[in-house]
C-alpha positions as CSV (number, residue, x, y, z in Angstrom):
1,M,109.9,113.3,57.1
2,L,107.3,113.1,59.2
3,R,107.6,109.9,61.1
4,P,110.8,110.7,62.5
5,C,109.1,113.9,63.9
6,V,106.6,112.1,65.3
7,V,108.8,109.5,67.1
8,L,111.2,112.6,68.1
9,F,108.3,114.0,69.6
10,F,106.8,110.4,71.9
11,W,110.6,110.1,73.1
12,T,110.6,113.9,74.2
13,L,107.8,113.4,76.1
14,L,108.5,110.5,77.9
15,W,111.5,111.9,79.3
16,T,110.2,114.8,80.1
17,L,107.6,112.7,82.3
18,G,110.7,111.2,83.5
19,W,110.0,107.6,82.6
20,T,112.2,105.1,81.3
21,S,111.7,101.0,80.8
22,G,113.9,100.8,84.3
23,V,111.2,101.9,86.9
24,T,111.0,100.0,90.0
25,V,109.5,99.4,93.3
26,E,111.1,97.7,96.3
27,I,110.2,97.4,99.6
28,T,112.8,97.8,101.6
29,S,111.0,97.3,105.3
30,Q,108.3,96.3,106.8
31,S,106.3,96.2,110.0
32,A,105.6,92.8,112.0
33,F,102.9,91.1,110.8
34,G,100.1,91.5,113.2
35,S,101.6,94.5,114.7
36,N,99.1,97.1,116.9
37,T,102.0,99.4,117.2
38,D,102.9,99.8,113.8
39,R,101.6,99.3,110.1
40,S,104.0,101.0,107.8
41,F,106.1,99.5,104.9
42,H,109.1,101.5,103.7
43,G,110.0,101.3,99.8
44,V,111.6,102.9,97.5
45,L,111.0,104.0,93.3
46,S,113.8,104.0,91.1
47,G,114.4,104.6,87.3
48,V,112.7,108.0,86.8
49,S,114.0,111.2,87.4
50,D,111.9,113.1,89.7
51,A,110.1,110.9,91.6
52,T,107.9,113.7,93.1
53,Q,106.1,113.6,89.8
54,Y,104.6,109.8,90.5
55,T,102.4,108.3,92.7
56,V,102.5,105.0,94.1
57,I,99.0,103.1,95.0
58,S,99.4,100.3,97.3
59,A,96.2,97.6,98.8
60,I,96.6,94.7,101.1
61,Q,95.3,90.9,100.7
62,G,93.4,89.4,103.6
63,G,91.3,86.6,103.0
64,N,90.3,86.3,99.3
65,W,90.1,89.4,98.5
66,W,92.4,93.1,98.3
67,G,91.4,96.5,99.9
68,P,92.1,99.5,101.0
69,K,93.8,101.6,99.0
70,T,96.4,104.2,99.4
71,Y,98.3,107.0,97.6
72,V,101.4,107.9,98.4
73,V,103.8,110.7,96.3
74,P,107.3,109.7,97.0
75,K,110.5,111.9,98.3
76,S,112.8,113.5,95.6
77,D,115.3,110.3,96.3
78,G,112.1,108.2,95.5
79,T,111.9,106.7,99.2
80,F,107.8,106.5,100.3
81,V,106.3,104.9,103.2
82,G,102.9,103.5,102.9
83,S,100.3,102.2,105.2
84,V,98.7,98.4,105.0
85,G,95.6,99.9,106.6
86,S,94.1,101.6,109.5
87,A,90.9,99.1,110.1
88,T,91.3,96.4,112.5
89,N,92.0,93.6,110.5
90,D,94.3,95.1,108.2
91,K,97.4,94.5,109.8
92,Y,96.6,91.0,108.9
93,G,97.2,90.9,105.2
94,V,99.5,89.3,103.9
95,R,100.4,90.3,100.5
96,I,100.9,93.9,99.1
97,A,100.4,95.2,95.9
98,L,101.9,98.3,94.1
99,W,101.0,100.6,91.1
100,V,103.2,103.2,90.3
101,F,101.3,106.3,88.1
102,A,102.5,109.7,86.5
103,N,101.2,112.4,88.9
104,T,99.1,113.3,85.7
105,D,97.5,110.3,85.3
106,V,96.4,109.2,88.8
107,P,93.3,107.4,88.6
108,A,90.6,108.3,90.9
109,Y,90.1,106.4,94.1
110,G,86.6,104.4,92.4
111,D,88.1,104.3,89.7
112,I,90.6,101.3,91.1
113,S,88.4,98.6,91.2
114,I,90.2,95.8,93.9
115,L,88.3,95.7,96.7
116,N,86.6,92.4,97.8
117,E,88.5,91.1,93.9
118,P,89.9,87.6,94.5
119,V,92.7,88.7,92.0
120,V,94.6,91.8,91.4
121,T,96.5,92.7,88.3
122,A,97.9,95.8,86.0
123,S,95.1,96.0,84.5
124,T,92.6,96.2,87.7
125,I,91.5,99.5,86.7
126,T,87.7,100.2,85.7
127,G,89.1,103.2,83.5
128,D,92.0,103.8,81.6
129,N,94.1,101.4,82.4
130,S,97.0,102.0,80.1
131,T,98.7,104.6,81.7
132,V,100.0,102.1,84.9
133,Q,103.4,102.6,84.9
134,Y,104.6,99.6,87.1
135,F,103.1,96.7,89.0
136,K,104.1,94.7,91.7
137,I,102.6,92.2,94.7
138,V,104.8,91.4,97.6
139,D,104.4,88.8,99.7
140,R,104.2,90.0,103.2
141,F,103.0,86.9,105.4
142,V,102.8,83.8,102.8
143,Q,103.9,80.5,103.7
144,Y,104.8,78.3,100.6
145,V,103.9,74.4,101.0
146,R,106.2,71.6,99.2
147,G,104.3,71.5,95.9
148,G,104.6,75.7,95.8
149,Y,101.3,76.7,96.3
150,G,101.0,79.9,98.7
151,F,99.2,80.4,101.8
152,G,97.7,83.0,103.7
153,L,97.0,82.6,107.3
154,K,93.5,83.6,108.0
155,T,93.8,86.2,111.2
156,Y,90.6,87.8,113.1
157,D,90.5,89.6,117.0
158,S,87.1,88.5,117.3
159,R,84.7,84.9,116.7
160,V,84.5,84.2,113.1
161,G,83.1,80.8,111.6
162,P,83.7,78.2,111.1
163,G,82.4,77.7,115.0
164,D,82.4,80.7,116.1
165,N,86.2,80.8,116.8
166,Y,88.7,82.9,117.3
167,F,91.1,82.6,114.7
168,G,94.5,83.8,115.6
169,Y,98.6,84.6,115.1
170,N,100.8,83.9,118.1
171,S,104.4,84.5,117.1
172,D,105.5,82.0,119.3
173,L,103.8,79.2,117.1
174,T,106.0,77.8,113.8
175,Y,103.3,78.3,111.0
176,H,106.1,77.1,108.3
177,N,108.7,74.3,108.7
178,D,111.4,76.0,106.4
179,S,113.3,72.7,106.3
180,D,110.9,70.7,104.6
181,D,108.2,73.3,104.2
182,S,105.2,72.1,105.6
183,L,102.3,73.7,107.1
184,H,101.0,73.6,110.8
185,L,97.8,74.1,112.2
186,Y,97.3,74.7,115.9
187,I,94.1,74.0,118.4
188,Y,95.6,76.4,121.3
189,L,94.7,77.6,124.6
190,N,95.4,81.0,125.2
191,E,96.4,81.7,128.6
192,T,95.6,85.4,129.2
193,S,92.4,85.2,127.7
194,G,91.4,81.4,128.8
195,Q,90.2,81.1,125.5
196,Y,91.0,78.3,122.3
197,Y,92.3,79.9,118.9
198,C,92.5,78.2,115.9
199,T,93.8,77.6,112.3
200,E,93.1,78.5,108.9
201,Y,95.0,78.5,105.9
202,Y,93.5,80.1,102.2
203,G,94.8,79.9,98.9
204,L,96.1,83.3,97.5
205,E,95.1,82.4,93.4
206,P,91.6,80.7,92.4
207,L,92.3,77.4,91.2
208,G,88.8,76.3,89.9
209,Y,88.5,72.9,88.3
210,G,90.8,70.1,88.6
211,S,92.8,67.5,91.7
212,Y,93.3,68.9,94.5
213,I,96.3,66.5,96.7
214,F,97.2,67.0,99.8
215,S,99.6,65.1,101.7
216,T,99.7,65.1,106.0
217,K,102.5,64.4,108.2
218,S,100.3,63.8,111.2
219,R,98.4,61.6,112.6
220,V,94.8,62.2,111.4
221,D,93.4,59.0,112.2
222,L,94.1,59.9,115.8
223,L,93.2,63.4,115.7
224,A,89.3,62.9,116.4
225,D,89.7,60.6,119.6
226,Q,92.0,62.9,121.0
227,G,89.9,65.7,120.6
228,R,86.3,65.1,119.8
229,W,85.5,68.5,118.9
230,S,88.4,69.3,116.7
231,V,88.0,69.0,113.0
232,L,90.7,68.8,110.0
233,G,89.1,70.3,107.1
234,M,90.7,70.3,103.6
235,F,88.3,72.1,101.6
236,T,87.4,74.5,98.5
237,Y,85.9,77.6,99.1
238,D,84.4,80.8,96.8
239,E,83.6,84.0,98.9
240,T,81.9,85.5,96.7
241,A,79.9,82.5,96.0
242,S,77.1,82.2,98.5
243,E,74.1,81.3,95.8
244,T,76.0,78.1,95.0
245,A,77.0,77.7,98.7
246,Y,80.6,79.1,98.0
247,N,81.5,76.0,95.8
248,E,82.8,74.4,99.2
249,V,83.6,70.7,99.0
250,D,85.0,69.3,102.2
251,F,87.1,66.7,103.5
252,E,87.1,66.8,107.2
253,V,88.5,64.5,109.9
254,S,86.2,64.8,112.9
255,K,83.8,63.2,115.6
256,W,81.7,66.4,116.2
257,G,81.5,65.9,120.0
258,Y,80.3,61.6,119.4
259,S,83.0,59.9,121.5
260,A,81.1,56.8,120.1
261,D,81.1,57.5,116.8
262,P,82.7,54.4,114.5
263,T,83.6,56.7,111.4
264,N,85.7,59.8,111.8
265,A,85.7,61.2,108.4
266,Q,83.5,62.2,106.2
267,F,83.1,63.5,102.4
268,V,80.7,67.1,101.7
269,I,79.2,68.8,98.8
270,Q,77.8,72.0,100.6
271,P,75.0,72.4,101.3
272,Y,75.9,68.9,103.7
273,G,72.0,68.7,104.5
274,E,70.7,67.7,101.3
275,D,70.3,64.3,100.4
276,G,73.2,62.6,98.9
277,H,75.7,65.6,100.0
278,L,77.8,63.8,102.4
279,K,79.3,60.6,103.2
280,R,80.4,59.2,106.7
281,F,83.7,57.0,106.9
282,T,86.4,55.4,109.4
283,I,90.1,56.4,108.1
284,P,91.4,53.3,110.2
285,H,94.0,53.1,112.8
286,S,97.7,52.7,111.6
287,N,101.3,52.1,113.0
288,S,103.7,54.6,111.9
289,S,106.8,51.8,112.3
290,G,107.8,52.2,108.5
291,S,109.8,54.9,107.3
292,L,109.5,54.6,103.6
293,Y,106.3,53.9,101.6
294,D,105.9,53.2,98.1
295,E,102.2,51.8,97.7
296,L,98.9,53.8,97.4
297,T,96.0,52.3,99.6
298,L,92.7,53.2,99.2
299,I,90.2,54.3,102.0
300,D,87.4,55.3,100.7
301,E,86.0,57.6,98.0
302,Y,82.7,59.2,97.1
303,N,81.3,60.2,93.4
304,F,78.5,62.9,93.5
305,T,77.0,62.9,90.4
306,D,74.1,65.2,90.6
307,S,75.8,67.5,87.9
308,A,72.8,70.0,88.5
309,Q,74.5,71.0,91.8
310,V,78.0,70.0,91.1
311,P,79.9,73.4,92.0
312,P,81.2,75.8,89.6
313,P,84.8,76.8,89.5
314,G,84.1,80.3,89.6
315,N,86.9,82.1,92.4
316,T,87.2,79.1,93.9
317,T,90.4,78.9,96.1
318,V,91.7,75.7,98.6
319,H,91.6,76.3,102.3
320,I,92.9,73.9,105.3
321,N,91.9,74.6,108.7
322,L,91.9,72.9,112.4
323,W,88.9,74.5,114.4
324,T,86.7,73.3,117.2
325,A,82.7,72.7,116.7
326,N,82.3,73.3,120.0
327,H,84.9,76.1,121.5
328,T,83.0,75.9,125.1
329,Q,83.6,72.4,125.6
330,Q,87.2,72.1,123.8
331,D,89.2,70.8,126.8
332,V,92.6,70.1,124.4
333,Q,94.8,71.3,122.2
334,Q,96.3,70.0,119.0
335,T,98.6,70.0,116.5
336,A,98.2,69.3,112.7
337,V,100.7,69.1,109.6
338,I,100.0,69.5,106.5
339,S,103.2,68.1,103.9
340,G,102.7,69.0,100.8
341,F,99.6,70.7,98.5
342,W,99.9,70.1,94.5
343,H,96.9,71.1,91.9
344,F,96.3,69.5,88.7
345,D,94.6,70.2,86.4
346,T,94.2,66.7,84.8
347,P,91.2,64.5,86.7
348,F,92.3,62.8,89.4
349,Y,91.9,59.0,88.8
350,Q,94.0,60.2,85.3
351,L,97.0,61.2,87.5
352,Q,100.1,58.8,87.9
353,Y,100.7,58.5,91.5
354,I,102.6,60.8,92.9
355,P,106.9,59.2,93.3
356,T,107.0,58.9,97.2
357,S,110.3,60.7,96.7
358,T,108.3,64.1,96.5
359,V,106.8,63.2,99.8
360,Q,109.3,61.6,101.8
361,P,108.5,62.0,105.6
362,A,111.3,64.3,107.8
363,S,111.4,61.1,110.3
364,P,110.4,57.5,111.2
365,A,108.6,58.9,114.0
366,S,106.6,61.4,111.4
367,S,106.3,58.5,108.9
368,H,102.8,58.2,107.9
369,F,101.0,60.1,105.3
370,T,97.4,60.0,104.1
371,S,96.9,62.1,101.0
372,F,93.6,64.0,100.1
373,A,92.3,63.8,96.2
374,L,89.2,66.0,95.2
375,C,88.7,66.6,91.5
376,C,86.1,68.6,90.1
377,V,85.2,68.8,86.5
378,P,81.7,70.1,85.2
379,L,79.3,66.7,85.8
380,L,81.3,65.1,88.1
381,T,83.1,65.4,91.8
382,L,85.1,62.9,93.0
383,L,86.9,62.6,96.8
384,T,89.0,59.9,97.5
385,L,91.3,59.4,100.8
386,C,94.0,57.1,100.6
387,Y,97.0,56.0,102.9
388,I,100.7,56.4,101.8
389,F,102.1,53.3,102.9
């Protein structure tokens, strides 16, 4: 009769705490992204007999790290009000992570190891994580591009790199086109401040080695001609890896201020100043008269075979940006459109060509596609640029 007694006691204890397998947390409303006056979010805890016996811990994601942590005990009806944080840039958090604990099991502030972590899970606890009752991540301002990958928007109220620029959010601009899941990037002039603002998107999860495939719906061949200081970048980056140049591998379109430069793009393995780490080349001008492309034309490629300096996978995420290399000399507003992003564990040279049906232009006027593929494996980094005709 010992076993039934133990089972009965176990379920009695759970009933006393009010926990059932149906514990859930829902965010019912959120303040506007970037709001200075309201940084709250409202939620409800359900599936428990007494919500006041529980604590909801939240954290926000900004950039490729998480922080700060807030604790709140719901009201008896399960409702609660949380905050994305009070620091200057907390209002730009793009996702909210939520943990639920019984009040008797709430971990100390220092036992939730999330600050500067690229990924958080239900078990992101330095101590006993078996007492987590519920965990979820809720999107706050995430843009999903064709290919299914989610990006956050880099946003700061002060100048930051690259280029000592402002990377801002403008509610009057379209950052995501819902009709075709494309991402829009801008260098735009803030008429109030007279300053140029730039755009950068960062991937939300580390991807590591593999093939990074981008498609654009912009005339990237013209971008460097139209703005001599403008830079369009598609690259990998690990904010935790300063000792290995942040695991940065770049494809960049720019003339870096030299209008007469016959080249307009480059492949880079950081640090760029070392021998063999940078290759300049030219993206040729192309008409946009067609409306359907079915042939892959190789423009250039770069094989980096110094195995000692091939970036490790680490916590590498993908980034896309449009910025100015000299904000004091910038004199033109520009736009670029990323129509898709795909990541494959398979090396690029083993991939089959992506069917054109997955990257159809929205209209004949936007029918120029550029595909950039980055393949990283332990002994080789291969970068290729293609046009899809």
